[in-house]
matplotlib code that plots the C-alpha trace (Angstrom):
import matplotlib.pyplot as plt

x = [23.2, 25.5, 26.7, 23.1, 22.4, 25.6, 24.5, 21.0, 22.4, 24.7, 21.8, 19.7, 22.5, 22.9, 19.1, 18.9, 21.9, 20.2, 16.9, 18.7, 20.5, 17.3, 15.4, 18.3, 18.1, 14.3, 14.2, 17.5, 18.1, 16.7, 13.7, 11.6, 11.8, 10.0, 10.0, 6.8, 7.5, 8.5, 10.2, 8.7, 7.2, 8.7, 5.6, 3.4, 2.1, -0.9, -0.5, -3.0, -5.8, -5.0, -3.0, -1.0, -3.4, -3.9, -2.6, -4.9, -4.5, -7.6, -5.5, -5.8, -8.6, -8.5, -10.9, -9.4, -10.3, -13.6, -16.6, -17.1, -13.6, -13.5, -10.8, -13.0, -13.8, -15.5, -13.3, -13.7, -16.3, -16.2, -18.0, -16.5, -13.0, -10.6, -7.7, -9.7, -10.8, -7.2, -5.9, -8.7, -7.7, -4.0, -4.9, -7.0, -4.3, -1.6, -3.9, -4.3, -2.6, 0.7, 0.6, 3.7, 3.6, 6.3, 5.6, 3.4, 3.1, 0.3, -2.6, -0.8, -0.1, 1.6, 1.6, 2.6, 0.5, 2.1, 0.0, 0.2, 2.0, 3.7, 4.4, 2.9, 3.1, 0.4, 1.0, -1.8, -2.1, -4.4, -4.8, -6.9, -9.3, -10.4, -12.5, -14.4, -14.7, -13.2, -10.0, -9.0, -7.6, -5.5, -4.6, -2.6, -0.7, 2.9, 3.0, 0.7, -2.5, -5.4, -5.8, -9.1, -10.5, -8.1, -7.4, -11.1, -11.9, -9.1, -10.3, -13.9, -12.6, -10.7, -13.9, -15.8, -13.2, -13.0, -16.7, -18.4]
y = [39.5, 36.9, 35.9, 35.2, 33.1, 31.1, 30.4, 29.5, 27.2, 25.5, 25.1, 23.5, 21.1, 20.0, 19.5, 17.4, 15.3, 14.7, 13.8, 11.5, 9.7, 9.3, 8.0, 5.5, 4.3, 4.0, 1.9, 0.0, -0.3, -2.7, -1.6, 1.1, 4.5, 7.7, 11.0, 10.0, 6.3, 6.8, 4.0, 0.5, 0.3, -2.1, -2.5, -4.4, -7.8, -9.6, -10.3, -11.6, -11.2, -7.5, -5.4, -2.4, 0.3, 3.3, 6.7, 9.7, 10.3, 9.5, 7.7, 4.2, 1.6, -1.6, -4.4, -5.1, -1.7, -1.1, -0.6, 2.8, 3.9, 6.1, 3.8, 0.7, -1.3, -4.7, -7.8, -9.9, -12.6, -15.9, -19.2, -22.6, -23.8, -21.2, -22.2, -21.7, -18.3, -17.4, -18.5, -16.5, -13.4, -13.8, -14.0, -10.8, -8.8, -9.9, -8.9, -5.3, -2.5, -1.2, -3.9, -5.6, -8.5, -8.0, -11.0, -14.0, -16.5, -19.0, -16.8, -13.5, -11.3, -7.9, -5.9, -2.4, -0.4, 2.5, 5.3, 6.4, 9.6, 10.7, 7.2, 7.4, 4.0, 2.4, -0.7, -3.3, -6.4, -9.3, -12.0, -15.2, -15.9, -19.4, -19.9, -16.6, -17.2, -13.7, -12.2, -9.2, -6.2, -3.1, -0.5, 2.6, 5.4, 5.9, 9.6, 12.5, 13.0, 12.6, 10.0, 11.1, 7.6, 5.8, 3.1, 2.5, 2.4, 0.0, -2.5, -2.2, -2.8, -5.9, -7.0, -6.7, -8.7, -11.2, -11.9, -11.0]
z = [-18.3, -19.9, -16.4, -15.3, -18.5, -17.8, -14.2, -15.3, -17.9, -15.4, -12.9, -15.7, -16.6, -13.0, -12.5, -15.7, -14.5, -11.2, -12.9, -15.2, -12.4, -10.4, -13.5, -14.1, -10.5, -10.7, -13.9, -13.7, -10.0, -7.4, -5.3, -7.0, -5.4, -5.7, -3.9, -2.1, -1.4, 2.2, 4.2, 4.7, 8.2, 10.7, 12.9, 10.4, 11.1, 12.6, 16.3, 18.8, 16.2, 15.4, 13.0, 14.2, 15.4, 13.0, 14.0, 14.3, 10.5, 8.4, 5.8, 7.1, 7.4, 9.4, 10.2, 13.6, 15.2, 17.0, 14.7, 16.2, 15.1, 12.0, 10.6, 10.7, 7.6, 7.5, 6.9, 3.8, 4.6, 2.8, 2.8, 2.1, 2.5, 4.0, 1.9, -1.3, -0.1, 0.8, -2.6, -4.3, -2.3, -3.2, -6.9, -6.6, -4.9, -7.3, -10.2, -8.9, -10.8, -9.2, -6.5, -5.3, -2.8, -0.2, 2.1, 1.6, 4.4, 5.2, 6.3, 6.0, 3.0, 2.8, -0.4, -1.4, -3.7, -5.6, -6.9, -10.5, -11.1, -7.9, -6.6, -3.1, -1.4, 0.7, 2.9, 2.7, 4.9, 4.9, 7.6, 7.4, 10.4, 9.3, 12.5, 11.8, 8.1, 7.4, 6.1, 8.1, 6.2, 6.9, 4.3, 5.2, 3.5, 4.5, 4.0, 4.3, 6.3, 4.0, 1.3, -0.2, 0.8, -1.5, 1.0, 1.8, -2.0, -2.6, 0.0, -1.4, -4.9, -3.6, -1.8, -5.1, -7.0, -4.2, -4.8, -1.7]

ax = plt.figure().add_subplot(projection="3d")
ax.plot(x, y, z, "-o")
ax.set_aspect("equal")
plt.show()
């Protein structure tokens, strides 16, 4: 019995050491990490008026897919000066909880949203279509299959804050 207690104690010490190391990296190291962060996609961007197409998984929404596609969501419409609308959107995104802007270029914004708790990461993109008076959107989970409509709800919350 004593042998098993020593082994269990050793395992507990090792697990605590690993947890402490990971916590130190998380809070003191560079890019935040989590078990459920996944890898940053390399296929993102806005090319020829479209974002990367969604996969079969229901954990993505995009305004550049056909309206009949289950992944479709309306773009953010605006009136007035496109640069003013774009600036307003950038402010709204930066004000969102657990949002981190990865890339900000004229007419294109890429941000990561990290969930509370487990730290799942969603990749969210915006592209300005000045001629169409809309800002196209794409929000997709990196991991898993279902997102319980988190991406759709996020874009709708951004739409509400944007003032449409």
